[in-house]
C-alpha beads as a LAMMPS data file, in Angstrom:
LAMMPS data file: protein, C-alpha beads

402 atoms
401 bonds

1 atom types
1 bond types

-500.0 500.0 xlo xhi
-500.0 500.0 ylo yhi
-500.0 500.0 zlo zhi

Masses

1 110.0

Atoms # bond

1 1 1 67.788 212.524 219.983
2 1 1 68.259 216.431 220.668
3 1 1 66.546 218.770 222.314
4 1 1 66.675 221.011 219.238
5 1 1 65.855 218.380 216.871
6 1 1 67.015 216.604 213.531
7 1 1 65.718 216.145 210.302
8 1 1 65.908 212.837 208.347
9 1 1 65.003 212.364 204.411
10 1 1 65.270 209.079 202.553
11 1 1 66.402 209.181 198.983
12 1 1 66.794 206.387 196.362
13 1 1 69.797 206.454 194.160
14 1 1 69.756 204.601 190.831
15 1 1 72.771 203.070 189.137
16 1 1 73.873 206.001 187.189
17 1 1 74.581 208.088 190.197
18 1 1 75.935 205.701 192.471
19 1 1 79.839 206.446 192.215
20 1 1 79.127 210.328 192.622
21 1 1 76.742 209.557 195.469
22 1 1 79.383 207.357 197.137
23 1 1 81.969 209.870 196.758
24 1 1 80.006 212.917 197.994
25 1 1 79.185 211.093 201.107
26 1 1 82.648 209.541 201.871
27 1 1 84.812 212.222 200.794
28 1 1 87.497 212.882 203.385
29 1 1 85.922 210.669 206.040
30 1 1 86.221 207.539 207.719
31 1 1 83.417 204.935 206.709
32 1 1 82.266 202.271 209.114
33 1 1 79.475 199.597 209.001
34 1 1 76.787 200.317 211.683
35 1 1 73.550 198.211 212.136
36 1 1 73.286 197.661 208.220
37 1 1 74.453 201.241 207.447
38 1 1 77.580 203.097 206.213
39 1 1 78.042 205.893 208.918
40 1 1 80.912 208.575 208.264
41 1 1 82.390 210.663 210.652
42 1 1 80.840 213.631 209.353
43 1 1 77.391 212.633 210.660
44 1 1 75.897 211.528 207.332
45 1 1 74.543 208.261 206.452
46 1 1 75.216 207.264 203.147
47 1 1 73.369 204.776 201.042
48 1 1 71.694 203.567 198.142
49 1 1 69.033 201.135 197.045
50 1 1 69.756 197.248 196.995
51 1 1 68.854 197.263 193.193
52 1 1 71.753 199.605 192.272
53 1 1 74.584 197.432 193.932
54 1 1 73.166 194.090 194.214
55 1 1 73.271 193.668 198.117
56 1 1 70.433 193.094 200.563
57 1 1 70.138 195.886 203.052
58 1 1 68.248 199.033 201.749
59 1 1 70.156 202.077 202.885
60 1 1 69.052 205.320 203.681
61 1 1 70.692 209.027 203.450
62 1 1 69.946 210.871 206.807
63 1 1 71.346 214.105 208.054
64 1 1 71.345 214.338 211.607
65 1 1 71.072 217.984 213.057
66 1 1 70.660 219.742 209.863
67 1 1 70.230 223.371 210.378
68 1 1 66.565 224.529 209.083
69 1 1 67.860 227.010 206.694
70 1 1 69.649 224.382 205.056
71 1 1 66.648 222.346 204.404
72 1 1 64.645 223.102 201.152
73 1 1 61.196 223.335 200.781
74 1 1 61.142 221.099 197.667
75 1 1 62.990 218.180 199.657
76 1 1 60.078 218.037 202.019
77 1 1 62.268 215.861 204.681
78 1 1 60.439 213.774 207.389
79 1 1 59.923 215.490 210.764
80 1 1 61.603 214.175 213.662
81 1 1 58.885 214.473 216.434
82 1 1 61.202 213.465 219.181
83 1 1 63.173 216.561 218.427
84 1 1 60.981 219.628 218.528
85 1 1 62.271 222.800 217.066
86 1 1 63.396 225.329 219.681
87 1 1 60.506 227.964 220.739
88 1 1 57.589 225.750 220.000
89 1 1 58.597 222.692 222.281
90 1 1 57.326 223.643 225.561
91 1 1 53.706 224.638 224.123
92 1 1 53.542 221.514 221.951
93 1 1 54.487 219.415 225.219
94 1 1 52.074 220.897 227.514
95 1 1 49.138 220.546 224.817
96 1 1 49.885 217.147 224.253
97 1 1 50.400 216.428 227.844
98 1 1 46.925 217.986 228.666
99 1 1 45.091 216.224 226.062
100 1 1 46.815 213.033 227.288
101 1 1 46.142 213.331 231.122
102 1 1 42.483 214.080 230.413
103 1 1 41.926 210.978 228.362
104 1 1 43.921 209.080 230.670
105 1 1 41.784 209.765 233.900
106 1 1 38.319 210.035 232.197
107 1 1 38.630 206.857 230.260
108 1 1 40.040 204.787 233.064
109 1 1 37.929 206.529 235.887
110 1 1 35.384 203.677 236.602
111 1 1 38.288 201.424 237.459
112 1 1 39.725 204.039 239.716
113 1 1 36.650 204.328 241.430
114 1 1 36.859 200.410 242.161
115 1 1 40.540 200.902 243.393
116 1 1 39.624 203.468 245.886
117 1 1 36.801 201.052 247.342
118 1 1 38.771 198.117 247.536
119 1 1 41.507 199.961 249.411
120 1 1 39.149 200.603 252.309
121 1 1 40.494 199.194 255.466
122 1 1 37.052 198.768 257.057
123 1 1 34.523 198.497 254.028
124 1 1 30.678 198.557 254.499
125 1 1 29.233 195.192 254.253
126 1 1 27.618 196.343 250.889
127 1 1 30.961 197.332 249.643
128 1 1 32.931 194.242 249.595
129 1 1 34.048 192.924 246.538
130 1 1 35.783 189.662 245.114
131 1 1 37.387 191.339 242.086
132 1 1 37.373 194.347 239.863
133 1 1 34.571 192.893 237.692
134 1 1 32.634 191.906 240.434
135 1 1 32.876 195.408 242.172
136 1 1 31.654 197.254 238.834
137 1 1 28.714 194.795 238.585
138 1 1 27.677 195.405 242.104
139 1 1 28.154 199.317 241.984
140 1 1 25.845 199.568 238.600
141 1 1 23.318 197.313 239.944
142 1 1 22.851 198.646 243.399
143 1 1 23.940 202.175 242.795
144 1 1 23.005 202.954 239.103
145 1 1 24.889 202.982 236.068
146 1 1 26.570 206.378 236.243
147 1 1 27.873 205.982 239.921
148 1 1 31.280 204.642 238.781
149 1 1 31.859 207.954 237.063
150 1 1 30.526 210.226 239.822
151 1 1 33.216 212.924 240.146
152 1 1 34.898 212.465 236.789
153 1 1 34.412 216.431 236.201
154 1 1 37.009 217.231 238.851
155 1 1 39.491 214.951 237.459
156 1 1 39.170 216.452 234.154
157 1 1 39.758 219.761 235.414
158 1 1 42.659 219.119 237.286
159 1 1 44.325 216.495 235.104
160 1 1 44.575 219.187 232.045
161 1 1 47.003 221.690 233.846
162 1 1 48.559 218.978 235.896
163 1 1 49.696 216.809 233.030
164 1 1 50.667 220.003 230.842
165 1 1 53.103 221.085 233.539
166 1 1 54.196 217.383 234.152
167 1 1 55.177 216.703 230.345
168 1 1 56.755 219.913 229.850
169 1 1 58.901 219.802 232.738
170 1 1 59.873 215.905 232.024
171 1 1 61.006 216.853 228.436
172 1 1 62.769 220.065 229.205
173 1 1 64.777 218.411 232.139
174 1 1 65.484 215.029 230.558
175 1 1 67.118 216.666 227.288
176 1 1 68.806 219.213 229.331
177 1 1 70.277 216.825 231.927
178 1 1 70.846 214.229 229.197
179 1 1 73.109 216.369 227.213
180 1 1 75.127 217.273 230.421
181 1 1 75.464 213.858 231.819
182 1 1 75.629 211.582 228.621
183 1 1 75.857 213.976 225.156
184 1 1 73.924 212.696 222.474
185 1 1 72.571 209.603 223.933
186 1 1 69.662 208.671 226.571
187 1 1 70.385 208.539 230.086
188 1 1 68.447 206.712 232.575
189 1 1 69.593 208.778 235.285
190 1 1 68.393 211.949 233.555
191 1 1 65.069 210.205 232.867
192 1 1 64.481 209.255 236.448
193 1 1 65.471 212.816 237.765
194 1 1 63.377 214.414 235.149
195 1 1 60.356 212.225 236.294
196 1 1 60.688 213.176 239.900
197 1 1 60.716 216.811 239.289
198 1 1 57.700 216.672 236.882
199 1 1 55.964 214.959 239.660
200 1 1 56.434 217.802 242.383
201 1 1 54.469 219.987 240.113
202 1 1 51.955 217.681 239.017
203 1 1 50.910 216.612 242.271
204 1 1 50.859 220.306 243.585
205 1 1 48.228 220.973 241.152
206 1 1 46.647 217.287 241.425
207 1 1 46.382 216.661 245.030
208 1 1 43.132 218.735 245.875
209 1 1 41.205 217.129 242.869
210 1 1 42.382 213.561 244.414
211 1 1 40.948 214.270 247.808
212 1 1 37.391 215.397 246.186
213 1 1 37.645 212.398 243.859
214 1 1 38.263 209.722 246.439
215 1 1 36.033 211.085 249.143
216 1 1 32.863 211.166 246.276
217 1 1 33.949 207.775 245.130
218 1 1 33.639 206.088 248.633
219 1 1 30.589 203.790 249.034
220 1 1 27.623 205.951 250.963
221 1 1 29.503 208.890 250.346
222 1 1 27.674 211.662 252.175
223 1 1 28.321 214.267 249.411
224 1 1 25.965 215.270 246.754
225 1 1 28.480 216.125 244.129
226 1 1 32.164 217.807 243.645
227 1 1 31.072 221.157 244.600
228 1 1 29.300 220.057 247.801
229 1 1 32.207 217.657 248.863
230 1 1 34.344 220.918 248.418
231 1 1 32.373 223.019 250.496
232 1 1 32.082 220.548 253.211
233 1 1 35.351 219.852 253.647
234 1 1 36.530 223.318 253.696
235 1 1 33.834 223.935 256.496
236 1 1 34.731 220.812 258.610
237 1 1 38.522 220.439 258.022
238 1 1 40.118 223.527 256.534
239 1 1 42.080 224.213 253.507
240 1 1 44.895 222.022 254.899
241 1 1 42.581 218.910 254.035
242 1 1 43.456 219.345 250.355
243 1 1 46.955 218.815 251.113
244 1 1 47.014 216.462 254.049
245 1 1 48.403 213.552 251.637
246 1 1 50.638 215.855 249.768
247 1 1 53.807 214.441 251.215
248 1 1 52.557 210.908 251.097
249 1 1 51.605 211.318 247.406
250 1 1 55.075 212.625 246.687
251 1 1 56.584 209.931 248.775
252 1 1 54.722 207.592 246.524
253 1 1 54.692 209.327 243.196
254 1 1 58.439 210.172 242.839
255 1 1 59.783 206.543 243.196
256 1 1 56.602 205.601 241.023
257 1 1 57.394 208.205 238.161
258 1 1 61.148 207.500 238.358
259 1 1 60.595 203.814 237.842
260 1 1 57.767 204.391 235.501
261 1 1 59.885 206.694 232.945
262 1 1 63.135 204.779 233.471
263 1 1 61.230 201.644 232.347
264 1 1 59.378 203.386 229.784
265 1 1 62.469 204.840 228.237
266 1 1 64.298 201.420 228.529
267 1 1 61.608 199.585 226.673
268 1 1 61.549 202.263 224.120
269 1 1 65.395 201.619 223.342
270 1 1 64.510 198.023 222.850
271 1 1 61.092 198.265 220.899
272 1 1 61.730 201.395 219.087
273 1 1 65.456 202.159 219.151
274 1 1 65.216 204.700 215.941
275 1 1 62.448 206.506 217.939
276 1 1 60.039 206.921 215.317
277 1 1 56.416 207.395 215.911
278 1 1 55.241 203.928 216.634
279 1 1 51.893 203.531 218.521
280 1 1 52.320 199.750 219.326
281 1 1 55.753 200.316 221.064
282 1 1 54.209 203.410 222.780
283 1 1 51.490 201.334 224.153
284 1 1 53.133 198.426 225.285
285 1 1 55.939 200.391 226.948
286 1 1 53.617 202.439 228.699
287 1 1 51.753 199.784 230.053
288 1 1 54.410 197.640 231.116
289 1 1 56.000 200.594 232.860
290 1 1 52.869 201.511 234.554
291 1 1 52.108 198.123 235.923
292 1 1 55.640 197.751 237.423
293 1 1 55.510 201.013 239.037
294 1 1 52.078 200.482 240.218
295 1 1 52.964 197.138 241.982
296 1 1 55.941 198.470 243.751
297 1 1 54.292 201.430 245.127
298 1 1 50.608 199.992 246.335
299 1 1 51.628 200.210 249.940
300 1 1 52.052 204.102 249.740
301 1 1 48.994 204.330 247.815
302 1 1 46.916 202.507 250.397
303 1 1 48.189 205.075 252.934
304 1 1 47.365 207.970 250.392
305 1 1 43.609 206.717 250.168
306 1 1 43.655 206.457 254.005
307 1 1 44.940 210.117 254.309
308 1 1 42.385 211.443 251.630
309 1 1 39.398 209.540 252.589
310 1 1 39.626 209.595 256.562
311 1 1 37.351 206.506 256.620
312 1 1 34.839 207.115 259.545
313 1 1 35.187 203.329 260.680
314 1 1 38.793 203.606 260.911
315 1 1 39.109 207.172 262.951
316 1 1 37.685 205.839 266.177
317 1 1 40.505 202.922 266.174
318 1 1 43.233 205.272 265.237
319 1 1 41.908 207.748 268.257
320 1 1 42.036 204.717 270.530
321 1 1 45.542 203.805 269.597
322 1 1 46.807 207.342 270.346
323 1 1 44.863 207.542 273.800
324 1 1 46.825 204.066 274.612
325 1 1 49.961 205.639 273.659
326 1 1 49.863 208.284 275.973
327 1 1 50.064 211.211 273.820
328 1 1 47.423 213.839 274.531
329 1 1 47.852 215.935 271.240
330 1 1 47.018 213.131 269.301
331 1 1 44.552 211.553 271.561
332 1 1 41.862 214.153 270.860
333 1 1 42.512 214.523 267.296
334 1 1 39.932 213.259 265.036
335 1 1 41.721 213.064 261.835
336 1 1 44.784 210.854 260.742
337 1 1 47.463 212.778 259.441
338 1 1 51.104 212.129 258.343
339 1 1 52.820 209.119 256.638
340 1 1 53.695 207.460 259.898
341 1 1 50.342 207.668 261.396
342 1 1 48.771 206.063 258.456
343 1 1 51.344 203.294 258.303
344 1 1 50.658 202.338 261.808
345 1 1 46.935 202.402 261.254
346 1 1 46.888 200.280 258.235
347 1 1 49.168 197.827 259.987
348 1 1 46.796 198.017 263.032
349 1 1 43.896 197.243 260.863
350 1 1 45.209 194.310 258.878
351 1 1 48.790 193.597 259.344
352 1 1 51.244 193.434 256.207
353 1 1 48.640 192.226 253.762
354 1 1 46.467 195.267 254.472
355 1 1 49.392 197.312 252.614
356 1 1 48.569 195.445 249.226
357 1 1 44.690 195.970 249.460
358 1 1 43.509 196.564 245.822
359 1 1 46.703 195.872 244.144
360 1 1 44.932 194.089 241.367
361 1 1 42.783 196.962 240.752
362 1 1 45.813 199.460 240.917
363 1 1 47.791 197.440 238.363
364 1 1 44.570 196.823 236.007
365 1 1 44.007 200.614 236.248
366 1 1 47.535 201.617 235.674
367 1 1 48.410 199.594 232.627
368 1 1 45.844 200.972 230.236
369 1 1 46.062 204.512 231.818
370 1 1 49.868 204.617 231.213
371 1 1 49.236 203.148 227.569
372 1 1 46.579 205.477 226.663
373 1 1 48.624 208.365 228.268
374 1 1 51.687 207.870 226.337
375 1 1 50.132 206.809 223.114
376 1 1 47.827 209.730 223.193
377 1 1 50.727 212.113 224.154
378 1 1 53.207 210.578 221.593
379 1 1 50.473 211.020 218.762
380 1 1 49.635 214.629 219.716
381 1 1 53.462 215.426 219.987
382 1 1 53.875 213.879 216.752
383 1 1 51.009 215.761 214.787
384 1 1 51.647 219.162 216.391
385 1 1 55.496 218.765 215.600
386 1 1 54.751 217.889 211.915
387 1 1 52.209 220.914 211.638
388 1 1 54.726 223.209 213.119
389 1 1 57.534 221.895 210.805
390 1 1 55.553 222.122 207.561
391 1 1 54.545 225.643 208.504
392 1 1 58.365 226.431 208.693
393 1 1 58.968 224.761 205.443
394 1 1 56.371 226.884 203.784
395 1 1 57.630 229.781 201.410
396 1 1 56.613 232.876 202.328
397 1 1 54.015 234.581 200.507
398 1 1 54.969 237.274 198.242
399 1 1 52.919 240.225 196.874
400 1 1 52.510 240.050 193.153
401 1 1 52.037 243.348 191.390
402 1 1 49.089 243.528 188.931

Bonds

1 1 1 2
2 1 2 3
3 1 3 4
4 1 4 5
5 1 5 6
6 1 6 7
7 1 7 8
8 1 8 9
9 1 9 10
10 1 10 11
11 1 11 12
12 1 12 13
13 1 13 14
14 1 14 15
15 1 15 16
16 1 16 17
17 1 17 18
18 1 18 19
19 1 19 20
20 1 20 21
21 1 21 22
22 1 22 23
23 1 23 24
24 1 24 25
25 1 25 26
26 1 26 27
27 1 27 28
28 1 28 29
29 1 29 30
30 1 30 31
31 1 31 32
32 1 32 33
33 1 33 34
34 1 34 35
35 1 35 36
36 1 36 37
37 1 37 38
38 1 38 39
39 1 39 40
40 1 40 41
41 1 41 42
42 1 42 43
43 1 43 44
44 1 44 45
45 1 45 46
46 1 46 47
47 1 47 48
48 1 48 49
49 1 49 50
50 1 50 51
51 1 51 52
52 1 52 53
53 1 53 54
54 1 54 55
55 1 55 56
56 1 56 57
57 1 57 58
58 1 58 59
59 1 59 60
60 1 60 61
61 1 61 62
62 1 62 63
63 1 63 64
64 1 64 65
65 1 65 66
66 1 66 67
67 1 67 68
68 1 68 69
69 1 69 70
70 1 70 71
71 1 71 72
72 1 72 73
73 1 73 74
74 1 74 75
75 1 75 76
76 1 76 77
77 1 77 78
78 1 78 79
79 1 79 80
80 1 80 81
81 1 81 82
82 1 82 83
83 1 83 84
84 1 84 85
85 1 85 86
86 1 86 87
87 1 87 88
88 1 88 89
89 1 89 90
90 1 90 91
91 1 91 92
92 1 92 93
93 1 93 94
94 1 94 95
95 1 95 96
96 1 96 97
97 1 97 98
98 1 98 99
99 1 99 100
100 1 100 101
101 1 101 102
102 1 102 103
103 1 103 104
104 1 104 105
105 1 105 106
106 1 106 107
107 1 107 108
108 1 108 109
109 1 109 110
110 1 110 111
111 1 111 112
112 1 112 113
113 1 113 114
114 1 114 115
115 1 115 116
116 1 116 117
117 1 117 118
118 1 118 119
119 1 119 120
120 1 120 121
121 1 121 122
122 1 122 123
123 1 123 124
124 1 124 125
125 1 125 126
126 1 126 127
127 1 127 128
128 1 128 129
129 1 129 130
130 1 130 131
131 1 131 132
132 1 132 133
133 1 133 134
134 1 134 135
135 1 135 136
136 1 136 137
137 1 137 138
138 1 138 139
139 1 139 140
140 1 140 141
141 1 141 142
142 1 142 143
143 1 143 144
144 1 144 145
145 1 145 146
146 1 146 147
147 1 147 148
148 1 148 149
149 1 149 150
150 1 150 151
151 1 151 152
152 1 152 153
153 1 153 154
154 1 154 155
155 1 155 156
156 1 156 157
157 1 157 158
158 1 158 159
159 1 159 160
160 1 160 161
161 1 161 162
162 1 162 163
163 1 163 164
164 1 164 165
165 1 165 166
166 1 166 167
167 1 167 168
168 1 168 169
169 1 169 170
170 1 170 171
171 1 171 172
172 1 172 173
173 1 173 174
174 1 174 175
175 1 175 176
176 1 176 177
177 1 177 178
178 1 178 179
179 1 179 180
180 1 180 181
181 1 181 182
182 1 182 183
183 1 183 184
184 1 184 185
185 1 185 186
186 1 186 187
187 1 187 188
188 1 188 189
189 1 189 190
190 1 190 191
191 1 191 192
192 1 192 193
193 1 193 194
194 1 194 195
195 1 195 196
196 1 196 197
197 1 197 198
198 1 198 199
199 1 199 200
200 1 200 201
201 1 201 202
202 1 202 203
203 1 203 204
204 1 204 205
205 1 205 206
206 1 206 207
207 1 207 208
208 1 208 209
209 1 209 210
210 1 210 211
211 1 211 212
212 1 212 213
213 1 213 214
214 1 214 215
215 1 215 216
216 1 216 217
217 1 217 218
218 1 218 219
219 1 219 220
220 1 220 221
221 1 221 222
222 1 222 223
223 1 223 224
224 1 224 225
225 1 225 226
226 1 226 227
227 1 227 228
228 1 228 229
229 1 229 230
230 1 230 231
231 1 231 232
232 1 232 233
233 1 233 234
234 1 234 235
235 1 235 236
236 1 236 237
237 1 237 238
238 1 238 239
239 1 239 240
240 1 240 241
241 1 241 242
242 1 242 243
243 1 243 244
244 1 244 245
245 1 245 246
246 1 246 247
247 1 247 248
248 1 248 249
249 1 249 250
250 1 250 251
251 1 251 252
252 1 252 253
253 1 253 254
254 1 254 255
255 1 255 256
256 1 256 257
257 1 257 258
258 1 258 259
259 1 259 260
260 1 260 261
261 1 261 262
262 1 262 263
263 1 263 264
264 1 264 265
265 1 265 266
266 1 266 267
267 1 267 268
268 1 268 269
269 1 269 270
270 1 270 271
271 1 271 272
272 1 272 273
273 1 273 274
274 1 274 275
275 1 275 276
276 1 276 277
277 1 277 278
278 1 278 279
279 1 279 280
280 1 280 281
281 1 281 282
282 1 282 283
283 1 283 284
284 1 284 285
285 1 285 286
286 1 286 287
287 1 287 288
288 1 288 289
289 1 289 290
290 1 290 291
291 1 291 292
292 1 292 293
293 1 293 294
294 1 294 295
295 1 295 296
296 1 296 297
297 1 297 298
298 1 298 299
299 1 299 300
300 1 300 301
301 1 301 302
302 1 302 303
303 1 303 304
304 1 304 305
305 1 305 306
306 1 306 307
307 1 307 308
308 1 308 309
309 1 309 310
310 1 310 311
311 1 311 312
312 1 312 313
313 1 313 314
314 1 314 315
315 1 315 316
316 1 316 317
317 1 317 318
318 1 318 319
319 1 319 320
320 1 320 321
321 1 321 322
322 1 322 323
323 1 323 324
324 1 324 325
325 1 325 326
326 1 326 327
327 1 327 328
328 1 328 329
329 1 329 330
330 1 330 331
331 1 331 332
332 1 332 333
333 1 333 334
334 1 334 335
335 1 335 336
336 1 336 337
337 1 337 338
338 1 338 339
339 1 339 340
340 1 340 341
341 1 341 342
342 1 342 343
343 1 343 344
344 1 344 345
345 1 345 346
346 1 346 347
347 1 347 348
348 1 348 349
349 1 349 350
350 1 350 351
351 1 351 352
352 1 352 353
353 1 353 354
354 1 354 355
355 1 355 356
356 1 356 357
357 1 357 358
358 1 358 359
359 1 359 360
360 1 360 361
361 1 361 362
362 1 362 363
363 1 363 364
364 1 364 365
365 1 365 366
366 1 366 367
367 1 367 368
368 1 368 369
369 1 369 370
370 1 370 371
371 1 371 372
372 1 372 373
373 1 373 374
374 1 374 375
375 1 375 376
376 1 376 377
377 1 377 378
378 1 378 379
379 1 379 380
380 1 380 381
381 1 381 382
382 1 382 383
383 1 383 384
384 1 384 385
385 1 385 386
386 1 386 387
387 1 387 388
388 1 388 389
389 1 389 390
390 1 390 391
391 1 391 392
392 1 392 393
393 1 393 394
394 1 394 395
395 1 395 396
396 1 396 397
397 1 397 398
398 1 398 399
399 1 399 400
400 1 400 401
401 1 401 402
């Protein structure tokens, strides 16, 4: 895969033209067998149908990195959506990423609501759940059918631009760094670095939406809606409240996304080595990558939830611990701030097991979430790329004199 793309085409050669086809494909080049295909050093994969020579494999003629000006409109080569044409790739990645992010967060929002509640360190007696399905059943029965999706609008507003920057940054850095580190091949190091850099942009946009969303999701939330939550938070805690968990979120999401992208790309190499558009491989790779990354970073997610929600029943315990530690500045503090204090508070409230509260809900949320995100993203990237490609191949309109 290359950043500026390559085009592929498949031609069946009948028996009368075999000699000329083989001669043209192999002139002046060394031919070797590779994965059931003949590959010469000029970059052309020469082939012919099994009917013409009586052999098993069905070969394809593929021209890699073919310049657009050499492609004829009549040939109509298949577009390679993994290699977008220069000048349109950023827009395509951003649009596909925005759609994928909105669908991912909106479709999985009820499970996200359950995850937030199950990570509570001091849950209300009415919000103690045995499992994800039990939580959803209780929420709908006691609080109404629309309660699990309360606050979804703020996620839709935040997820669009956040994921647009996220995927555009990832694709750009991945291809640029891969060419520098391992030209012409996939680099797991480049995938990991690209995921980390993309996460910084994503979280800068998404963090305020996460704060509002999680406060609205909590049991017996005092806020009437999203705007009421935004206004009350600004009045009581100031603008800094929307970024109180930013460093914690980055500390969680950087390893999460690095592991997520590296696992996804590795699984794609196994399940989809030719990197064609394959919805099933995108969904399976995305689901497994999300599950592994989610389970590994659950302790940091518990701390992030605590910093975002500032649980009322936990704050007195944290304040008492600060007073006992003889630290006057923190003794009077009414808010938990910083990853270190969040870690200490979580451990004090429930020991080591508390760091994995809600791990089941987090994995159940992330598996379909990342599967949806990758499959929607790859679909829209493929559809938009094919549209751009066909537009480039369309012959220019000429004025015809009457």
